[in-house]
C-alpha positions as CSV (number, residue, x, y, z in Angstrom):
1,M,0.0,0.0,0.0
2,I,1.3,3.4,-0.9
3,F,0.9,5.9,1.9
4,R,-1.3,8.9,1.2
5,P,-0.3,11.5,3.8
6,L,-2.6,14.2,2.3
7,Y,-5.6,12.2,3.7
8,I,-4.0,10.2,6.6
9,D,-2.5,13.2,8.4
10,R,-5.7,15.3,7.9
11,I,-8.0,12.6,9.1
12,M,-5.9,11.5,12.0
13,S,-5.6,15.0,13.4
14,Y,-9.2,14.3,14.6
15,T,-8.5,11.0,16.2
16,D,-10.1,10.7,19.7
17,T,-12.2,13.7,19.1
18,P,-16.1,13.6,19.5
19,F,-16.6,13.6,15.7
20,I,-17.5,10.9,13.3
21,K,-14.9,10.9,10.5
22,I,-16.6,10.4,7.1
23,L,-14.6,9.6,4.0
24,S,-16.6,10.1,0.8
25,G,-15.8,10.0,-2.8
26,V,-16.2,8.2,-6.1
27,R,-15.8,4.4,-6.1
28,R,-12.3,3.0,-6.2
29,S,-10.7,6.3,-5.3
30,G,-8.8,4.6,-2.4
31,K,-11.2,5.2,0.6
32,S,-11.1,1.6,1.8
33,T,-7.3,1.5,1.6
34,I,-7.0,4.8,3.5
35,L,-9.4,3.4,6.2
36,K,-7.0,0.4,6.6
37,M,-4.0,2.7,6.8
38,I,-5.6,4.6,9.6
39,A,-6.3,1.4,11.5
40,D,-2.7,0.4,11.0
41,K,-1.5,3.8,12.3
42,L,-3.6,3.3,15.4
43,C,-1.9,-0.1,16.0
44,E,1.5,1.6,15.6
45,R,0.4,4.1,18.3
46,G,-0.1,1.2,20.7
47,I,-3.9,0.6,20.3
48,A,-4.6,-3.1,21.0
49,Q,-6.0,-5.0,18.1
50,D,-9.1,-6.0,20.1
51,R,-10.0,-2.4,20.4
52,I,-10.2,-2.0,16.6
53,L,-13.4,-3.3,14.9
54,F,-13.4,-3.3,11.1
55,Y,-16.5,-3.9,9.0
56,S,-16.7,-4.0,5.2
57,F,-20.3,-4.0,4.1
58,E,-19.4,-5.1,0.5
59,S,-18.1,-8.4,2.0
60,L,-20.3,-11.5,2.4
61,E,-18.9,-11.7,5.9
62,H,-21.2,-8.8,6.9
63,D,-24.1,-9.1,4.4
64,D,-26.5,-10.1,7.2
65,I,-26.1,-6.6,8.7
66,T,-28.6,-4.7,6.6
67,T,-30.4,-2.3,9.0
68,A,-29.4,0.2,11.7
69,K,-30.7,-2.1,14.4
70,H,-28.6,-5.0,13.1
71,L,-25.5,-2.8,13.1
72,Y,-26.1,-1.4,16.5
73,N,-26.6,-4.8,18.2
74,E,-23.7,-6.3,16.3
75,V,-21.2,-3.7,17.5
76,K,-22.7,-3.3,21.0
77,G,-21.8,-6.9,21.7
78,K,-18.2,-6.6,20.6
79,L,-17.1,-3.3,22.3
80,N,-14.0,-3.4,24.4
81,S,-14.8,-2.8,28.1
82,G,-11.3,-1.7,28.9
83,G,-11.3,1.6,27.0
84,K,-12.2,3.3,23.8
85,T,-13.1,1.1,20.8
86,Y,-12.2,2.3,17.3
87,L,-14.9,1.5,14.8
88,F,-14.3,1.3,11.0
89,F,-17.3,1.0,8.7
90,D,-16.4,0.6,5.0
91,E,-19.1,1.3,2.4
92,I,-21.7,1.9,5.1
93,Q,-24.3,3.1,2.7
94,E,-25.2,-0.6,2.2
95,V,-26.8,-0.5,5.7
96,D,-30.3,1.0,5.7
97,N,-30.6,4.1,8.0
98,W,-26.9,3.7,9.0
99,E,-26.9,7.2,10.4
100,K,-29.2,6.2,13.3
101,A,-26.9,3.4,14.3
102,V,-23.7,5.5,14.1
103,N,-25.3,8.3,16.0
104,S,-26.5,6.0,18.8
105,L,-23.1,4.3,19.0
106,M,-21.4,7.7,19.3
107,I,-23.8,8.8,22.1
108,D,-24.1,5.6,24.1
109,F,-20.5,4.3,24.1
110,D,-16.8,5.3,24.3
111,V,-16.0,4.9,20.6
112,D,-14.1,6.7,17.8
113,I,-15.8,6.1,14.4
114,Y,-14.4,6.2,10.9
115,I,-16.7,5.4,7.9
116,T,-16.6,5.4,4.1
117,G,-19.2,5.7,1.4
118,S,-19.5,6.2,-2.3
119,N,-22.9,7.5,-3.2
120,S,-25.3,10.4,-2.6
121,R,-26.2,9.0,0.8
122,M,-22.8,10.3,1.9
123,M,-23.5,13.9,0.8
124,S,-23.7,16.5,3.6
125,N,-27.4,17.2,3.0
126,E,-28.2,13.5,3.4
127,I,-26.4,12.9,6.7
128,S,-26.8,16.2,8.5
129,T,-30.3,15.3,9.8
130,Y,-29.0,12.6,12.2
131,L,-25.4,13.6,12.6
132,T,-25.7,17.4,13.0
133,G,-22.6,18.8,14.7
134,R,-21.1,15.3,15.2
135,Y,-19.2,14.6,12.0
136,I,-16.4,15.9,9.8
137,Q,-16.4,14.9,6.1
138,F,-13.3,14.3,4.0
139,H,-13.6,14.0,0.2
140,V,-11.2,11.4,-1.1
141,F,-10.3,12.0,-4.8
142,P,-8.4,9.7,-7.2
143,L,-4.6,10.2,-7.1
144,S,-3.2,13.7,-7.4
145,F,-0.3,14.2,-9.8
146,A,2.1,14.1,-6.8
147,E,0.5,10.8,-5.6
148,Y,0.6,9.4,-9.1
149,L,4.4,10.0,-9.3
150,M,4.7,8.1,-6.0
151,F,2.8,5.2,-7.4
152,R,4.9,5.2,-10.6
153,S,8.1,5.3,-8.7
154,E,7.0,2.3,-6.6
155,Y,5.3,0.1,-9.2
156,G,6.5,1.4,-12.6
157,K,9.1,3.4,-14.3
158,A,8.9,7.1,-13.7
159,D,10.0,9.4,-16.5
160,N,10.7,13.1,-16.3
161,T,8.0,15.2,-14.7
162,H,6.5,16.8,-17.8
163,A,6.5,13.4,-19.7
164,E,4.8,11.8,-16.8
165,F,2.2,14.6,-16.7
166,A,1.2,13.8,-20.3
167,R,0.7,10.2,-19.2
168,Y,-1.3,11.2,-16.1
169,I,-3.6,13.2,-18.3
170,R,-4.5,10.1,-20.4
171,F,-4.5,7.5,-17.6
172,G,-6.0,9.5,-14.8
173,G,-5.6,8.9,-11.1
174,F,-7.6,5.8,-10.1
175,P,-5.1,3.9,-7.9
176,A,-6.0,0.4,-9.4
177,I,-4.6,1.3,-12.8
178,H,-1.2,2.3,-11.5
179,L,-0.3,-0.8,-9.6
180,K,1.3,-2.2,-12.7
181,E,2.1,-1.2,-16.3
182,Y,-1.2,-1.4,-18.1
183,S,-1.8,-0.4,-21.7
184,V,-4.3,2.4,-22.4
185,D,-6.9,-0.2,-23.4
186,E,-6.4,-2.2,-20.3
187,A,-6.5,0.9,-18.1
188,Y,-9.7,2.1,-19.7
189,T,-11.3,-1.3,-19.3
190,I,-10.8,-1.0,-15.5
191,V,-12.1,2.6,-15.4
192,K,-15.1,1.7,-17.5
193,D,-16.0,-1.0,-14.9
194,I,-15.8,1.7,-12.2
195,Y,-18.0,3.9,-14.3
196,N,-20.6,1.2,-15.0
197,S,-20.7,0.0,-11.3
198,T,-21.2,3.6,-10.2
199,I,-23.9,4.4,-12.8
200,Y,-25.9,1.2,-12.3
201,T,-25.5,0.7,-8.6
202,D,-25.4,4.2,-7.2
203,I,-27.7,6.0,-9.6
204,V,-29.9,3.6,-11.7
205,K,-30.6,1.1,-9.0
206,R,-30.9,3.5,-6.1
207,N,-33.1,6.0,-8.0
208,Q,-35.1,3.3,-9.9
209,I,-34.3,4.9,-13.2
210,R,-36.0,3.2,-16.1
211,K,-34.7,5.3,-19.0
212,V,-31.0,4.4,-18.7
213,D,-30.2,5.3,-22.2
214,Q,-31.4,8.9,-21.5
215,L,-29.2,9.1,-18.5
216,E,-26.1,7.9,-20.4
217,R,-26.7,10.5,-23.2
218,I,-26.7,13.2,-20.5
219,V,-23.5,11.8,-19.1
220,R,-21.9,11.9,-22.6
221,F,-23.1,15.5,-23.1
222,A,-21.6,16.6,-19.8
223,F,-18.3,14.8,-20.4
224,D,-18.1,16.3,-23.9
225,N,-18.8,19.8,-22.6
226,I,-16.2,19.8,-19.7
227,G,-15.0,23.4,-19.2
228,R,-18.0,24.9,-21.0
229,T,-21.0,26.5,-19.4
230,F,-24.3,24.9,-20.1
231,S,-27.8,24.6,-18.6
232,A,-30.5,22.0,-18.4
233,T,-32.3,23.8,-21.2
234,S,-29.2,23.4,-23.5
235,V,-29.0,19.7,-22.6
236,A,-32.7,19.2,-23.4
237,K,-32.4,21.0,-26.7
238,F,-29.4,18.7,-27.6
239,L,-31.4,15.6,-26.8
240,K,-34.4,16.9,-28.7
241,A,-32.2,17.3,-31.8
242,E,-31.4,13.6,-31.4
243,R,-35.2,12.9,-31.2
244,R,-35.0,12.3,-27.4
245,T,-37.6,14.2,-25.5
246,V,-36.7,15.2,-21.9
247,D,-37.8,18.0,-19.7
248,N,-35.6,20.4,-17.8
249,E,-36.4,19.0,-14.4
250,T,-35.4,15.5,-15.4
251,V,-32.1,16.9,-16.7
252,Y,-31.5,18.7,-13.4
253,S,-32.3,15.5,-11.5
254,Y,-29.9,13.4,-13.5
255,L,-27.1,16.0,-13.2
256,N,-27.7,16.1,-9.4
257,Q,-27.5,12.4,-9.2
258,L,-24.2,12.4,-11.1
259,V,-22.9,14.9,-8.6
260,G,-24.2,12.9,-5.8
261,A,-22.4,9.8,-7.0
262,F,-19.2,11.9,-7.2
263,I,-18.9,11.4,-11.0
264,L,-19.4,15.1,-11.7
265,H,-18.5,18.2,-9.8
266,R,-20.4,21.4,-10.2
267,C,-18.6,24.8,-10.6
268,S,-20.7,27.9,-10.4
269,R,-19.8,31.3,-12.0
270,Y,-18.9,34.2,-9.7
271,D,-19.5,37.8,-10.7
272,L,-16.2,39.5,-9.8
273,Q,-17.7,42.9,-10.1
274,G,-21.0,42.3,-8.4
275,K,-19.4,39.9,-5.8
276,E,-22.1,37.3,-6.1
277,I,-22.7,33.7,-7.3
278,L,-24.5,33.5,-10.6
279,K,-27.3,30.9,-10.7
280,T,-27.3,30.1,-14.4
281,Q,-24.9,28.5,-16.9
282,E,-22.7,26.4,-14.5
283,K,-19.8,24.3,-15.5
284,F,-19.3,20.6,-14.7
285,Y,-16.1,18.7,-14.3
286,V,-15.6,14.9,-14.2
287,C,-14.0,13.2,-11.2
288,D,-11.1,11.8,-13.3
289,S,-9.8,12.4,-16.8
290,A,-9.6,8.6,-17.5
291,M,-13.3,8.3,-16.9
292,R,-14.0,10.9,-19.5
293,Y,-11.8,9.1,-22.0
294,C,-13.1,5.6,-21.4
295,V,-16.6,6.9,-22.2
296,L,-15.9,9.2,-25.1
297,G,-12.6,7.9,-26.4
298,Y,-9.3,9.9,-26.4
299,K,-9.0,12.8,-28.9
300,P,-5.9,15.1,-29.0
301,D,-8.2,18.1,-29.3
302,S,-9.9,17.3,-26.0
303,V,-6.7,17.8,-24.0
304,A,-7.3,21.5,-23.4
305,A,-10.5,20.8,-21.5
306,T,-8.9,18.0,-19.6
307,L,-6.1,20.2,-18.4
308,E,-8.7,22.6,-17.0
309,N,-10.4,19.6,-15.4
310,V,-7.2,18.4,-13.7
311,V,-6.5,21.8,-12.2
312,Y,-10.1,22.1,-11.0
313,I,-10.0,18.8,-9.2
314,E,-6.6,19.6,-7.6
315,L,-8.0,22.9,-6.2
316,L,-10.9,20.9,-4.7
317,R,-8.4,18.4,-3.3
318,R,-6.5,21.1,-1.5
319,G,-9.7,22.3,0.1
320,C,-10.4,25.4,-2.0
321,E,-13.8,26.8,-2.9
322,V,-13.6,27.2,-6.6
323,N,-15.7,29.3,-9.0
324,V,-15.5,30.5,-12.6
325,G,-14.7,34.2,-12.5
326,Q,-17.1,36.3,-14.6
327,L,-15.9,39.7,-15.9
328,S,-17.6,42.0,-18.4
329,G,-14.8,41.2,-20.9
330,G,-14.9,37.4,-20.4
331,E,-14.1,34.7,-17.9
332,I,-11.3,33.8,-15.5
333,D,-11.0,30.1,-15.6
334,F,-10.8,29.7,-11.8
335,V,-11.1,31.8,-8.7
336,A,-10.0,29.6,-5.8
337,S,-10.5,30.7,-2.2
338,R,-9.2,29.0,1.0
339,H,-9.7,30.7,4.3
340,E,-8.5,34.3,3.8
341,N,-6.4,33.4,0.7
342,K,-7.4,33.7,-2.9
343,I,-5.8,33.0,-6.3
344,Y,-6.8,33.6,-9.9
345,I,-6.0,31.1,-12.6
346,Q,-6.0,31.1,-16.4
347,I,-5.2,27.9,-18.2
348,A,-3.8,27.6,-21.8
349,Q,-2.5,24.4,-23.4
350,R,-0.2,26.7,-25.5
351,I,0.1,30.3,-26.4
352,E,1.1,30.7,-30.0
353,S,0.2,34.3,-30.8
354,D,0.2,37.8,-29.3
355,E,-3.6,37.8,-29.5
356,T,-3.8,34.7,-27.3
357,E,-1.3,36.1,-24.9
358,K,-3.2,39.3,-24.6
359,R,-6.4,37.5,-23.9
360,E,-5.0,35.1,-21.3
361,Y,-3.0,37.7,-19.4
362,G,-5.2,40.7,-20.1
363,R,-8.2,39.3,-18.2
364,L,-6.1,38.8,-15.1
365,L,-4.7,42.3,-15.4
366,D,-8.2,43.6,-15.4
367,I,-8.6,42.4,-11.8
368,R,-7.5,45.2,-9.5
369,D,-6.5,43.4,-6.3
370,N,-3.2,42.0,-4.9
371,Y,-4.1,38.3,-4.8
372,P,-1.7,36.0,-6.7
373,K,-2.5,35.5,-10.4
374,Y,-1.4,32.6,-12.6
375,V,-1.3,31.6,-16.2
376,L,-0.7,27.8,-16.4
377,R,0.6,26.3,-19.6
378,T,2.0,23.1,-21.1
379,D,4.2,24.6,-23.9
380,E,7.6,26.0,-23.7
381,F,7.8,29.6,-22.5
382,A,10.5,32.1,-21.5
383,G,10.5,33.8,-18.1
384,G,8.1,33.2,-15.3
385,N,6.5,36.6,-14.7
386,Y,4.4,38.9,-16.9
387,E,3.5,42.2,-15.2
388,G,3.1,40.5,-11.8
389,I,1.3,37.4,-13.2
390,K,3.2,34.2,-12.6
391,T,3.6,31.7,-15.5
392,M,4.0,28.1,-14.7
393,H,3.8,24.7,-16.4
394,I,0.7,23.0,-15.1
395,A,2.7,20.0,-13.8
396,D,4.9,22.3,-11.7
397,F,1.8,24.1,-10.4
398,L,0.3,20.7,-9.3
399,L,3.5,19.8,-7.5
400,S,3.8,23.1,-5.7
401,P,3.3,22.7,-1.9
402,E,1.7,26.2,-1.7
403,W,0.7,28.8,-4.2
């Protein structure tokens, strides 16, 4: 197992605190492995093995635990009487009304609880009713570029950073495809299985969707329009052109379900002059570039949108609130805020003309504040500063400890 300190350190800082630690994220992003790493870390700290209880609800070993009452009674009978018991529940969404059991265990006994889940039952608005004020949620993403390089060094043959970045764009960050040297076709077969299991288990089955073809067409539209603003109306018009009738509310519902299953991430526009979130024409980004390519196929002219996607997910991974910046003269790709800090980012695969340079840098120069501003590129460029705007290769930006 490759250690993932970004999550381990962050989560374990809340060990022995009165909060339920919830790890959520898309399937196969590494949540179960992180849960096991935390249990191992507790053992290294001297916690006895009989004070650690680990339940995987995707295993046949625990398939008889289907309700909150079953779970409560099962755990109650195994708690250690000599001190705090550490409870690990993997893929807990398989247990009906699990929130009630976890809440009761937390109130009634001396326990420290860690759980994972992969679908919309793990979203904040779903769990807050029973766990208000008693939980902290950690979103686990597929491998960052830095984590990918760690995997490549351990299991494969790492090349120079910029060459590896090109490979990362195509292969994405699902840990399972970096445990050995897979071909592109083999890797996409694995990712397509992750996609199918998420679509059919977490969305179709859970929401009893009958028009699966309609859902898949909306997925393809969203994947094909990564980095572009669109609305439910534009999706409905697209499907109508394909002789598929769907109303706006259904489109909204499907998009929300895709967000709930962590396949898509919604990015709202922010009016930089009016200082407000705009409610229309959002952008959507996919959880991992390989998932987009396994569904649509890889095309060289799709790389620009994928670069934007990769930067967006990295900003989320680092705990930023991210919006598309709206100016009267155009858009700023990302406005990322974290605590009192803020950065502005423009992304360009390459800048080959003065006109493009003026557009990418000029929009940032129109912002009259002192927060850091970046233009991120993948081509060769001279110098690293343009009138106070920092220019970086995207790979170097992703590896920077702080911005």
